[in-house]
N, C-alpha and C positions, 0 to 999 in steps of 0.2 A: 282339725278346724286350722292349723298351722295350712296343709296343703290348700284348701278355697280359700283361705286368704291369701297365699300366695298365687292361686291363680286369678284371683279376682283384682290383684294388682297388676299382674301384668297385663290380664284385659286392658284394663283401665290404663294402662300407659301406653298401651298398642293403638287407644283410641286417641289420645293425644298427639303421640306421634303420625298419625297417620292423617287426623284432621289437620284441613288445612287454612281454614279459618279461626282466631282468635290463639296463635300459637304464640305468641312473643308473652301473654298474659299466660297463658299455661307452664313456660319455661321458667318463665318469674315465679312460681310461684313453687314450684318443683326447685328450684334453685333456694328459693325461702327453705324448704323443708329440709334440704340438704345440710345447709348450713345450720341448721337448728339441730338436726342431728350430728353434724359435726361438733358442733357446740355445746353439746350433752355428753358427748364423747370426753372430749380436754376436760370436764369439770369432773368427771367419774375418774379421768385416769389422774388427775390433779388431788383429789381426795385419798386416791389410794396410794400415790405417791407421800403426802403429807402423813397419812398413819406408818405406812413403811419408815421415815425420816423420825416419827416419832418414836418409833421401837427401837432404830439403830439409835438414839440419844440417851433414852432410857437403860439401853444395855450397857452405851458407855458409859453413862452416870454411874451404876450399880460395879465399874469397874473399882 
């Protein structure tokens, strides 16, 4: 299932890159998706860091 999804995504991106009309809009949409994914990664990293720091603080408080 993952392989077919990757193949479909590659085929779609290939069509976007080789298509000559409407490239600017498509690049803006792709950039927006990239920003959303990057933002989600930052939020996930921050949540993990916050949990780690809470653990460190509770360990220090227990000393």
